[in-house]
C-alpha positions as CSV (number, residue, x, y, z in Angstrom):
1,X,-67.4,-101.0,-33.8
2,X,-68.3,-102.0,-37.4
3,X,-65.6,-101.5,-40.1
4,X,-66.4,-99.0,-42.8
5,X,-66.4,-100.5,-46.3
6,X,-67.3,-98.8,-49.6
7,X,-67.8,-100.4,-53.0
8,X,-66.4,-98.0,-55.6
9,X,-67.6,-100.2,-58.4
10,X,-69.8,-103.2,-58.7
11,X,-68.2,-105.8,-61.0
12,X,-67.6,-109.3,-59.7
13,X,-63.8,-109.0,-59.8
14,X,-63.5,-106.4,-57.0
15,X,-60.3,-106.2,-54.9
16,X,-60.0,-104.7,-51.5
17,X,-57.5,-101.9,-50.4
18,X,-57.2,-101.0,-46.8
19,X,-56.1,-97.5,-45.8
20,X,-54.5,-96.7,-42.5
21,X,-53.8,-93.1,-41.6
22,X,-52.0,-91.5,-38.7
23,X,-51.8,-87.7,-38.0
24,X,-50.5,-85.7,-35.1
25,X,-53.0,-82.9,-35.7
26,X,-56.1,-84.4,-34.2
27,X,-59.2,-82.2,-34.0
28,X,-62.9,-82.4,-34.2
29,X,-63.1,-82.6,-38.0
30,X,-63.7,-86.0,-39.6
31,X,-61.2,-87.3,-42.2
32,X,-62.4,-88.1,-45.7
33,X,-60.8,-90.0,-48.6
34,X,-61.2,-88.5,-52.2
35,X,-59.7,-89.9,-55.4
36,X,-60.2,-91.2,-58.8
37,X,-62.5,-94.0,-57.4
38,X,-65.1,-91.4,-56.3
39,X,-64.4,-88.6,-58.8
40,X,-62.7,-86.6,-56.1
41,X,-66.0,-86.0,-54.3
42,X,-65.8,-83.8,-51.2
43,X,-67.4,-84.7,-47.9
44,X,-69.1,-87.8,-49.2
45,X,-70.2,-89.6,-46.0
46,X,-69.6,-93.0,-47.6
47,X,-65.9,-92.0,-47.8
48,X,-65.5,-90.8,-44.3
49,X,-62.7,-92.7,-42.5
50,X,-63.3,-94.5,-39.3
51,X,-61.5,-93.2,-36.3
52,X,-59.8,-96.1,-34.6
53,X,-57.6,-94.3,-32.1
54,X,-56.0,-91.0,-31.2
55,X,-55.0,-89.5,-34.5
56,X,-55.5,-92.9,-36.3
57,X,-58.0,-93.7,-39.0
58,X,-59.0,-96.6,-41.2
59,X,-60.9,-97.1,-44.4
60,X,-61.6,-100.2,-46.5
61,X,-62.2,-99.7,-50.2
62,X,-63.4,-102.2,-52.7
63,X,-62.6,-101.5,-56.3
64,X,-61.8,-103.3,-59.6
65,X,-58.3,-101.6,-59.4
66,X,-57.6,-102.2,-63.1
67,X,-55.6,-99.0,-63.2
68,X,-53.4,-97.1,-60.7
69,X,-55.5,-95.1,-58.2
70,X,-54.9,-91.5,-57.2
71,X,-56.2,-90.1,-53.9
72,X,-55.8,-87.5,-51.2
73,X,-57.0,-86.9,-47.7
74,X,-59.0,-83.9,-46.4
75,X,-61.3,-82.9,-43.5
76,X,-64.5,-82.1,-45.4
77,X,-63.4,-80.0,-48.4
78,X,-60.3,-78.8,-50.2
79,X,-60.0,-75.8,-47.8
80,X,-59.2,-78.5,-45.1
81,X,-56.9,-80.6,-47.2
82,X,-53.8,-82.5,-46.1
83,X,-50.4,-80.7,-46.1
84,X,-46.8,-81.6,-45.7
85,X,-44.5,-80.6,-42.9
86,X,-43.9,-77.2,-44.5
87,X,-47.5,-76.4,-45.1
88,X,-47.5,-77.2,-48.8
89,X,-50.1,-79.3,-50.6
90,X,-48.4,-82.6,-51.5
91,X,-48.8,-84.3,-54.9
92,X,-51.7,-86.7,-55.2
93,X,-51.0,-90.0,-53.7
94,X,-50.8,-93.1,-56.0
95,X,-51.6,-96.8,-55.4
96,X,-50.1,-99.2,-57.9
97,X,-51.9,-102.3,-58.9
98,X,-51.7,-105.3,-56.6
99,X,-51.2,-103.1,-53.5
100,X,-53.7,-104.1,-50.8
101,X,-52.7,-102.1,-47.8
102,X,-51.7,-98.4,-47.5
103,X,-50.2,-96.8,-44.5
104,X,-50.0,-93.0,-44.7
105,X,-49.0,-90.1,-42.5
106,X,-50.3,-86.6,-42.7
107,X,-48.3,-84.1,-40.6
108,X,-50.6,-81.1,-41.0
109,X,-54.0,-79.9,-42.4
110,X,-55.4,-76.7,-43.7
111,X,-57.9,-75.0,-41.4
112,X,-60.4,-73.0,-43.4
113,X,-57.9,-72.4,-46.1
114,X,-55.0,-71.4,-43.9
115,X,-51.9,-73.6,-43.8
116,X,-50.5,-72.0,-40.6
117,X,-51.8,-71.4,-37.1
118,X,-53.5,-68.1,-36.5
119,X,-51.9,-68.1,-33.1
120,X,-48.4,-67.7,-34.6
121,X,-49.3,-65.6,-37.6
122,X,-46.9,-62.6,-38.0
123,X,-48.1,-59.1,-37.7
124,X,-47.9,-57.3,-41.1
125,X,-48.3,-53.6,-41.7
126,X,-47.3,-50.9,-44.1
127,X,-44.2,-49.0,-43.1
128,X,-45.0,-46.2,-45.5
129,X,-47.3,-46.0,-48.5
130,X,-44.8,-43.7,-50.3
131,X,-41.4,-44.5,-48.9
132,X,-38.9,-42.2,-50.7
133,X,-36.3,-43.7,-53.0
134,X,-34.0,-40.7,-53.4
135,X,-31.6,-42.6,-55.6
136,X,-34.3,-43.0,-58.2
137,X,-36.5,-40.0,-57.5
138,X,-39.5,-42.3,-56.8
139,X,-41.6,-43.4,-53.9
140,X,-42.7,-46.9,-53.0
141,X,-44.9,-48.8,-50.6
142,X,-42.9,-50.9,-48.1
143,X,-44.2,-53.5,-45.7
144,X,-43.0,-55.1,-42.5
145,X,-43.8,-58.5,-41.1
146,X,-42.8,-59.0,-37.5
147,X,-43.2,-62.0,-35.2
148,X,-46.6,-62.5,-33.7
149,X,-45.3,-61.5,-30.2
150,X,-43.0,-58.7,-31.3
151,X,-44.6,-56.1,-29.1
152,X,-44.7,-58.4,-26.1
153,X,-40.9,-58.9,-26.0
154,X,-37.7,-56.8,-26.1
155,X,-36.0,-59.4,-28.3
156,X,-34.0,-58.3,-31.4
157,X,-34.4,-60.2,-34.7
158,X,-32.6,-60.9,-37.9
159,X,-33.9,-59.2,-41.0
160,X,-34.7,-60.5,-44.5
161,X,-35.3,-57.9,-47.3
162,X,-37.6,-59.3,-50.0
163,X,-38.6,-57.9,-53.4
164,X,-42.0,-58.0,-55.1
165,X,-44.0,-57.4,-52.0
166,X,-47.3,-57.6,-54.0
167,X,-46.8,-61.3,-54.5
168,X,-45.6,-62.4,-51.0
169,X,-48.8,-62.5,-48.9
170,X,-51.6,-60.8,-50.9
171,X,-54.5,-63.3,-51.4
172,X,-55.8,-61.3,-54.3
173,X,-52.5,-61.1,-56.3
174,X,-53.2,-61.9,-59.9
175,X,-50.6,-64.6,-60.2
176,X,-51.0,-66.0,-56.7
177,X,-48.7,-65.4,-53.7
178,X,-46.0,-67.0,-51.6
179,X,-48.1,-67.0,-48.4
180,X,-45.0,-66.1,-46.4
181,X,-47.2,-65.1,-43.4
182,X,-48.6,-68.6,-43.2
183,X,-45.2,-70.2,-43.8
184,X,-43.6,-68.1,-41.0
185,X,-46.3,-69.2,-38.6
186,X,-45.5,-72.8,-39.4
187,X,-41.8,-72.2,-38.8
188,X,-42.8,-70.7,-35.4
189,X,-44.7,-73.8,-34.6
190,X,-41.4,-75.7,-35.3
191,X,-39.7,-73.4,-32.7
192,X,-37.9,-71.3,-35.3
193,X,-38.8,-68.6,-37.7
194,X,-38.3,-65.5,-35.5
195,X,-37.3,-62.8,-38.0
196,X,-38.4,-59.5,-39.5
197,X,-39.4,-59.4,-43.2
198,X,-39.1,-56.1,-45.0
199,X,-41.0,-56.4,-48.3
200,X,-40.6,-53.7,-51.0
201,X,-43.3,-53.4,-53.7
202,X,-42.1,-53.5,-57.3
203,X,-42.5,-50.5,-59.6
204,X,-45.1,-52.0,-61.9
205,X,-44.2,-51.2,-65.5
206,X,-40.7,-50.1,-64.3
207,X,-40.1,-53.4,-62.6
208,X,-37.6,-54.9,-65.1
209,X,-35.7,-51.6,-65.4
210,X,-35.5,-51.1,-61.6
211,X,-34.4,-54.7,-61.0
212,X,-31.9,-54.8,-63.8
213,X,-28.4,-53.8,-62.8
214,X,-27.1,-53.9,-66.4
215,X,-27.8,-52.1,-69.6
216,X,-29.3,-54.3,-72.2
217,X,-30.3,-53.8,-75.8
218,X,-33.9,-54.9,-75.2
219,X,-34.6,-53.0,-72.0
220,X,-32.1,-50.1,-72.1
221,X,-30.1,-48.8,-69.2
222,X,-30.9,-50.6,-65.9
223,X,-31.6,-48.9,-62.6
224,X,-30.6,-51.8,-60.5
225,X,-27.4,-50.3,-59.1
226,X,-29.4,-47.3,-57.8
227,X,-32.1,-49.6,-56.4
228,X,-29.4,-51.6,-54.5
229,X,-28.1,-48.3,-53.1
230,X,-31.6,-47.5,-51.9
231,X,-31.8,-50.7,-49.9
232,X,-28.3,-50.3,-48.4
233,X,-28.1,-46.5,-47.9
234,X,-31.7,-45.6,-47.2
235,X,-34.0,-48.5,-46.3
236,X,-31.7,-50.5,-44.0
237,X,-30.7,-47.6,-41.8
238,X,-34.3,-46.7,-41.4
239,X,-35.3,-50.3,-40.5
240,X,-32.4,-50.6,-38.0
241,X,-33.6,-47.4,-36.3
242,X,-37.3,-48.1,-36.3
243,X,-37.3,-51.9,-35.5
244,X,-35.5,-54.1,-33.0
245,X,-33.2,-55.6,-35.6
246,X,-29.9,-57.3,-35.4
247,X,-28.1,-55.0,-37.8
248,X,-24.9,-57.0,-38.3
249,X,-24.4,-58.6,-41.7
250,X,-24.5,-62.1,-40.2
251,X,-28.2,-61.5,-39.3
252,X,-29.1,-59.7,-42.6
253,X,-30.4,-61.3,-45.8
254,X,-31.8,-60.4,-49.1
255,X,-33.9,-62.3,-51.5
256,X,-36.4,-62.5,-54.3
257,X,-37.6,-64.5,-57.4
258,X,-37.2,-64.0,-61.1
259,X,-36.0,-60.4,-61.6
260,X,-36.2,-59.9,-57.9
261,X,-33.8,-62.8,-57.6
262,X,-31.4,-61.1,-60.1
263,X,-31.3,-57.8,-58.2
264,X,-30.9,-59.6,-54.9
265,X,-27.8,-61.5,-56.2
266,X,-26.3,-58.3,-57.6
267,X,-27.0,-56.4,-54.3
268,X,-25.5,-59.2,-52.1
269,X,-22.4,-59.5,-54.3
270,X,-21.7,-55.8,-54.3
271,X,-22.5,-55.2,-50.6
272,X,-20.9,-58.2,-48.8
273,X,-20.4,-56.1,-45.6
274,X,-24.2,-55.7,-45.4
275,X,-25.7,-59.0,-46.5
276,X,-24.5,-62.5,-45.5
277,X,-27.7,-64.5,-46.5
278,X,-28.9,-64.7,-50.1
279,X,-32.3,-66.3,-51.0
280,X,-32.3,-66.6,-54.7
281,X,-35.3,-68.2,-56.4
282,X,-35.5,-68.7,-60.2
283,X,-33.2,-65.7,-60.9
284,X,-33.4,-64.0,-64.3
285,X,-29.8,-64.7,-65.2
286,X,-31.0,-64.7,-68.9
287,X,-31.1,-60.9,-68.8
288,X,-27.3,-60.5,-69.0
289,X,-24.2,-62.7,-68.7
290,X,-22.7,-59.8,-66.7
291,X,-24.1,-61.3,-63.5
292,X,-21.7,-64.3,-63.8
293,X,-18.8,-61.9,-64.2
294,X,-19.9,-60.1,-61.1
295,X,-20.0,-63.4,-59.2
296,X,-16.5,-64.3,-60.2
297,X,-15.3,-60.9,-58.8
298,X,-17.1,-61.5,-55.5
299,X,-14.7,-61.3,-52.6
300,X,-15.4,-61.5,-48.9
301,X,-13.6,-62.5,-45.8
302,X,-16.6,-63.4,-43.7
303,X,-19.2,-66.2,-44.1
304,X,-21.8,-65.9,-46.8
305,X,-24.7,-68.3,-47.2
306,X,-26.4,-68.7,-50.6
307,X,-29.6,-70.6,-51.2
308,X,-30.4,-71.1,-54.9
309,X,-33.6,-72.6,-56.1
310,X,-35.3,-73.4,-59.4
311,X,-37.9,-75.7,-60.9
312,X,-37.1,-78.2,-63.6
313,X,-40.4,-77.3,-65.3
314,X,-39.3,-73.7,-65.8
315,X,-36.8,-74.1,-68.6
316,X,-33.6,-75.9,-69.5
317,X,-31.8,-72.6,-69.4
318,X,-32.9,-71.9,-65.8
319,X,-31.3,-75.2,-64.6
320,X,-28.2,-74.7,-66.7
321,X,-27.6,-71.2,-65.4
322,X,-28.2,-72.1,-61.8
323,X,-25.7,-74.9,-62.1
324,X,-23.2,-72.5,-63.8
325,X,-23.7,-70.0,-61.0
326,X,-23.3,-72.7,-58.4
327,X,-20.0,-73.8,-60.0
328,X,-18.7,-70.3,-59.6
329,X,-19.6,-70.5,-55.9
330,X,-18.0,-73.9,-55.6
331,X,-14.7,-72.6,-57.1
332,X,-14.9,-69.7,-54.7
333,X,-15.4,-72.1,-51.8
334,X,-12.3,-74.0,-52.7
335,X,-10.3,-70.7,-52.4
336,X,-12.4,-69.2,-49.6
337,X,-13.9,-71.3,-46.9
338,X,-16.4,-68.5,-46.2
339,X,-18.8,-69.4,-49.0
340,X,-21.6,-71.8,-48.1
341,X,-24.2,-72.6,-50.7
342,X,-27.1,-74.9,-51.4
343,X,-28.8,-75.6,-54.8
344,X,-32.3,-76.9,-54.7
345,X,-33.9,-78.1,-58.0
346,X,-37.5,-79.2,-57.8
347,X,-38.4,-81.8,-60.4
348,X,-42.0,-80.5,-61.1
349,X,-41.9,-76.8,-60.0
350,X,-42.6,-74.0,-62.4
351,X,-41.9,-70.3,-62.6
352,X,-44.7,-69.5,-60.2
353,X,-45.4,-67.8,-56.9
354,X,-46.9,-71.0,-55.3
355,X,-43.7,-72.9,-56.0
356,X,-41.5,-70.2,-54.6
357,X,-43.7,-70.0,-51.5
358,X,-43.4,-73.8,-51.1
359,X,-39.6,-73.4,-51.0
360,X,-39.6,-70.3,-48.8
361,X,-39.7,-71.9,-45.3
362,X,-37.0,-74.4,-46.3
363,X,-34.7,-71.6,-47.4
364,X,-35.4,-69.5,-44.3
365,X,-34.6,-72.5,-42.1
366,X,-31.3,-73.2,-43.9
367,X,-30.2,-69.6,-44.1
368,X,-31.1,-68.3,-40.7
369,X,-31.5,-71.2,-38.3
370,X,-29.4,-74.2,-39.5
371,X,-26.3,-72.1,-39.9
372,X,-26.4,-70.1,-36.7
C-alpha cells in the first residue's frame, strides 16, 4: 500500500513530519488532518490519513516548518471533530520546530455534532410548565433528565438540582449551553453517570434578585432565602414522590454557575440535612461578602462534598474569592473531618456555558461516583 505524502509548500528546504494516530472509536468515517499548513481546510482528500490498522492512521507531511504548526483531527468536518475523554473539544495541537514524528491519541469523536452516544442519551422532559413557587408567589418551568433506561428498571437514583435550566441543554440558548445531556451519555459509556437531574429555569429579569440571598445596595432585597426554601420545602418533596429518587442527603446535590452557583452555596450551607454534594461553578461571590460569613458558620456532623470550579480567564477576583472560600473549607476540615472539597482552576476557561459544561462530567464523577 503506498504511503500518503502531501507537500504543504513547494520551496526547496522542505522538511518531513510524520503523524501516527491511534483511536479506540473506529468506524466507517475517514480521518483527516487540518491545520495551519492547509488553512484548516475540511475534508480535503489530499489530507486524508492512511488507515494502517484497526484504529491506527498515518500521514506524512512535507512543509518548510519555519514556524510552529497547529493542527487538529476530524472525520470530514468540524461536526465530526476529535474530542477528549470527557467529550470536550481539545485545544489545537502544536508541533514545535525540529519535531519530525508525532504520535497522537484521540479517545472520542463527534458524530454529526453530538459528543455523546444517542444510545445512552438521558430522557428529558418538562415536569411542569408553571410549577408553583408558593414562597415567592411565582411559577416556573422545571425539567427532569432521567437515565436512558429509567422506565425499563426499578432502580432508584441520586438527584442533582441545577439552576438556570435554560442554559443546560438548549441548543438555541443565546449564550450557548452546558450540553449536560451529552455529557451524561458519555459518563454512562464509562459505566457511571446514573442520576436524575432536576433543572429549574431562572426568572429572566428577576434572576439576580431570586438568586441573591442577601440585600445589596445595587440590587435591593434578595429573594434567595425564599428560593432556597422552595427547593427544600416544595420541589424536593415533589421530586421524591414523583421519581424513583434516593432521598437521603448523601445522594442529593445542588449546583449552578455564576449567580446560580451563589444560591447553590447558600442553600447547601443552610440545609446540610438535605444536601451533601455541592457543584459550584464560577460563583458570584462578588455580590456580597456575607457568603463568606455564612460559610464560616457552616456546621455539619455528616460528610459534605464540595466541588469548586473557576477559570483563570474570568477575573483575578474570581480566583481570589474561590481560594478564600476554599481556605474556609480547609479550616473547617481541620476541625471537622466531614468536609471534603476540591478546587479546580482551569488556566484558559472563561465565564461561559461551554466551559462550565466541559467541567460538568468531571464534577459529577467526583461528587457522586468517586466518593461513594
